[in-house]
Structure formats: C-alpha cells, structure tokens
Backbone as CSV, one residue per row, in Angstrom:
resi,resn,N_x,N_y,N_z,CA_x,CA_y,CA_z,C_x,C_y,C_z
1,GLU,0.844,-1.172,0.000,0.000,0.000,0.000,0.894,1.240,0.000
2,LEU,0.612,2.138,-0.923,1.405,3.352,-1.064,0.805,4.496,-0.252
3,SER,1.670,5.379,0.192,1.191,6.607,0.830,0.579,7.489,-0.254
4,PRO,-0.266,8.447,0.121,-0.852,9.328,-0.906,0.201,10.022,-1.769
5,GLN,1.305,10.460,-1.178,2.347,11.130,-1.945,2.976,10.177,-2.967
6,SER,3.269,8.949,-2.544,3.860,7.968,-3.451,2.885,7.576,-4.548
7,TYR,1.611,7.433,-4.189,0.590,7.063,-5.173,0.477,8.136,-6.255
8,ILE,0.384,9.392,-5.855,0.243,10.479,-6.825,1.497,10.594,-7.684
9,GLY,2.665,10.486,-7.077,3.910,10.558,-7.843,4.024,9.435,-8.856
10,THR,3.675,8.218,-8.445,3.737,7.074,-9.353,2.748,7.241,-10.493
11,ARG,1.542,7.656,-10.182,0.519,7.836,-11.214,0.898,8.961,-12.175
12,ALA,1.423,10.048,-11.644,1.816,11.168,-12.500,2.944,10.775,-13.445
13,ALA,3.939,10.058,-12.933,5.048,9.628,-13.781,4.561,8.666,-14.865
14,PHE,3.691,7.736,-14.507,3.160,6.769,-15.477,2.443,7.483,-16.620
15,PHE,1.526,8.388,-16.280,0.752,9.061,-17.323,1.591,10.055,-18.114
16,CYS,2.616,10.624,-17.492,3.513,11.511,-18.219,4.209,10.745,-19.346
17,PHE,4.787,9.596,-19.028,5.483,8.807,-20.046,4.508,8.215,-21.064
18,LEU,3.334,7.823,-20.610,2.326,7.297,-21.526,1.921,8.357,-22.552
19,ASN,1.657,9.562,-22.086,1.233,10.632,-22.990,2.373,11.147,-23.859
20,LEU,3.598,11.135,-23.366,4.734,11.508,-24.209,4.885,10.532,-25.375
21,GLY,4.577,9.273,-25.130,4.628,8.278,-26.198,3.568,8.484,-27.261
22,LYS,2.480,9.127,-26.899,1.408,9.391,-27.853,1.701,10.563,-28.779
23,LEU,2.571,11.462,-28.370,2.823,12.668,-29.152,3.257,12.388,-30.592
24,PRO,4.274,11.548,-30.822,4.667,11.312,-32.219,3.532,10.701,-33.058
25,ILE,2.739,9.845,-32.446,1.627,9.219,-33.170,0.595,10.266,-33.568
26,ARG,0.298,11.184,-32.655,-0.679,12.236,-32.960,-0.150,13.201,-34.009
27,VAL,1.137,13.520,-33.959,1.720,14.421,-34.957,1.686,13.750,-36.329
28,MET,2.102,12.487,-36.407,2.097,11.771,-37.689,0.681,11.539,-38.203
29,GLY,-0.280,11.368,-37.297,-1.665,11.152,-37.698,-2.388,12.426,-38.087
30,GLY,-1.772,13.562,-37.813,-2.365,14.840,-38.191,-3.347,15.406,-37.183
31,THR,-3.514,14.755,-36.038,-4.449,15.268,-35.036,-3.805,16.280,-34.096
32,LEU,-2.495,16.450,-34.187,-1.784,17.464,-33.408,-0.881,18.214,-34.372
33,GLY,-1.403,19.298,-34.927,-0.657,20.074,-35.904,0.069,21.230,-35.259
34,MET,0.814,21.945,-36.076,1.587,23.089,-35.603,0.710,24.171,-34.959
35,PRO,-0.485,24.470,-35.481,-1.301,25.501,-34.830,-1.716,25.145,-33.398
36,MET,-1.745,23.850,-33.075,-2.157,23.427,-31.731,-0.998,23.390,-30.735
37,LEU,0.239,23.485,-31.208,1.385,23.365,-30.306,1.434,24.456,-29.236
38,PRO,1.141,25.737,-29.545,1.126,26.722,-28.449,0.074,26.406,-27.379
39,LEU,-1.086,25.947,-27.802,-2.123,25.562,-26.837,-1.652,24.388,-25.988
40,ALA,-1.048,23.387,-26.629,-0.555,22.212,-25.897,0.529,22.612,-24.896
41,ALA,1.412,23.504,-25.308,2.470,23.953,-24.398,1.877,24.734,-23.219
42,GLY,0.910,25.581,-23.504,0.261,26.332,-22.432,-0.448,25.429,-21.446
43,LEU,-1.155,24.426,-21.962,-1.837,23.486,-21.073,-0.847,22.660,-20.264
44,GLY,0.296,22.365,-20.859,1.341,21.664,-20.121,1.846,22.492,-18.952
45,LEU,2.015,23.796,-19.174,2.442,24.681,-18.087,1.382,24.778,-16.995
46,VAL,0.118,24.804,-17.392,-0.964,24.824,-16.402,-0.938,23.545,-15.568
47,ALA,-0.671,22.416,-16.222,-0.608,21.140,-15.497,0.532,21.140,-14.488
48,VAL,1.690,21.648,-14.885,2.836,21.709,-13.962,2.516,22.622,-12.781
49,ALA,1.896,23.770,-13.063,1.512,24.678,-11.975,0.510,24.001,-11.040
50,GLY,-0.403,23.228,-11.601,-1.377,22.505,-10.789,-0.726,21.515,-9.844
51,VAL,0.332,20.880,-10.300,1.054,19.933,-9.439,1.627,20.664,-8.230
52,PHE,2.256,21.810,-8.469,2.862,22.543,-7.361,1.822,23.171,-6.435
53,LEU,0.693,23.581,-6.977,-0.356,24.155,-6.137,-1.102,23.088,-5.329
54,ALA,-1.215,21.885,-5.881,-1.959,20.823,-5.203,-1.158,20.169,-4.071
55,LYS,0.155,20.228,-4.143,0.974,19.532,-3.144,0.681,19.989,-1.719
56,PRO,0.646,21.303,-1.423,0.355,21.695,-0.035,-1.048,21.282,0.418
57,ILE,-1.995,21.289,-0.498,-3.358,20.863,-0.155,-3.363,19.388,0.207
58,MET,-2.700,18.581,-0.621,-2.667,17.148,-0.380,-1.930,16.800,0.909
59,LEU,-0.840,17.506,1.180,-0.075,17.211,2.394,-0.848,17.561,3.656
60,GLY,-1.788,18.499,3.571,-2.601,18.861,4.722,-3.828,17.987,4.902
61,MET,-4.045,17.053,4.013,-5.239,16.204,4.031,-4.897,14.858,4.679
62,ASN,-5.810,14.333,5.489,-5.522,13.012,6.057,-5.760,11.924,5.000
63,GLU,-5.196,10.767,5.238,-5.200,9.703,4.232,-6.610,9.197,3.918
64,LYS,-7.468,9.117,4.914,-8.826,8.620,4.689,-9.599,9.546,3.746
65,THR,-9.462,10.850,3.940,-10.118,11.820,3.061,-9.560,11.714,1.651
66,PHE,-8.241,11.566,1.536,-7.608,11.426,0.227,-8.153,10.213,-0.515
67,VAL,-8.228,9.083,0.164,-8.721,7.857,-0.481,-10.169,8.038,-0.924
68,ARG,-10.987,8.639,-0.098,-12.390,8.867,-0.480,-12.499,9.781,-1.699
69,LEU,-11.735,10.856,-1.712,-11.753,11.756,-2.874,-11.266,11.052,-4.132
70,GLU,-10.217,10.284,-4.012,-9.666,9.555,-5.160,-10.675,8.560,-5.711
71,LEU,-11.324,7.810,-4.833,-12.337,6.850,-5.281,-13.543,7.564,-5.892
72,GLY,-13.894,8.718,-5.345,-14.991,9.504,-5.907,-14.684,9.980,-7.314
73,VAL,-13.469,10.445,-7.532,-13.062,10.900,-8.873,-13.071,9.736,-9.852
74,VAL,-12.554,8.593,-9.438,-12.531,7.420,-10.316,-13.958,6.964,-10.636
75,ALA,-14.840,6.949,-9.640,-16.228,6.547,-9.866,-16.925,7.522,-10.814
76,PHE,-16.707,8.829,-10.614,-17.310,9.830,-11.486,-16.823,9.648,-12.923
77,ALA,-15.521,9.456,-13.098,-14.971,9.276,-14.444,-15.540,8.023,-15.106
78,GLY,-15.662,6.949,-14.351,-16.232,5.716,-14.903,-17.683,5.884,-15.302
79,LEU,-18.467,6.525,-14.455,-19.883,6.759,-14.787,-20.025,7.676,-15.990
80,ARG,-19.179,8.677,-16.068,-19.233,9.599,-17.210,-18.883,8.871,-18.512
81,LEU,-17.879,8.010,-18.469,-17.527,7.234,-19.655,-18.670,6.319,-20.078
82,CYS,-19.316,5.677,-19.107,-20.462,4.816,-19.429,-21.582,5.637,-20.048
83,TYR,-21.880,6.791,-19.481,-22.932,7.651,-19.998,-22.615,8.103,-21.437
84,MET,-21.375,8.507,-21.653,-20.980,8.960,-22.989,-21.056,7.802,-23.987
85,GLY,-20.717,6.611,-23.543,-20.789,5.449,-24.432,-22.211,5.112,-24.812
86,LEU,-23.143,5.328,-23.887,-24.551,5.049,-24.172,-25.162,6.107,-25.094
87,GLN,-24.601,7.302,-25.126,-25.127,8.380,-25.954,-24.794,8.195,-27.431
88,GLN,-23.827,7.360,-27.752,-23.409,7.195,-29.156,-24.294,6.253,-29.893
C-alpha cells in the first residue's frame, strides 16, 4: 500500500510517459498540428503549476479523506464514460 504522496507521484510519472509516447503518433496522424502546439504547451504549463499548487493541499489532508476523494473521482470518471458510451 502506497502513501498518498507515493501514489500520486507514481501515477503522475506513469501518465507523463504514456502521454509523451502518444505525441509522435498524434503528430504523424495529423491530429496534433503546428497551430495546436502553443495551446498544448500552455496546457502543459498549467498542469505543472497545478502539481505545485496541489501539493500543499494534499499534504494537509488526512489519508482517509484522500482515499475517499480519489475513489470519488474514479467513480465519477467511470460513470461519465459509461454515460458517454450510451449516448453514441
């Protein structure tokens, strides 16, 4: 069982490398063109800022609250995906 800090760090590193691997595929597929690169870079900076802003909040939260929030986010995302799948 990982501490909240270790869990978030592991998850962030995993998705960072996963999404970096997608970049060449999106560029070659034409879904990420040159006009979108400034937007992508800006959103990347927002994500980095979010990491630094969220750290003090997370460190002040007890583990039980963190786990409940994490499970709530995962449940919401799963329900939203199911709903979107049914709409097609």
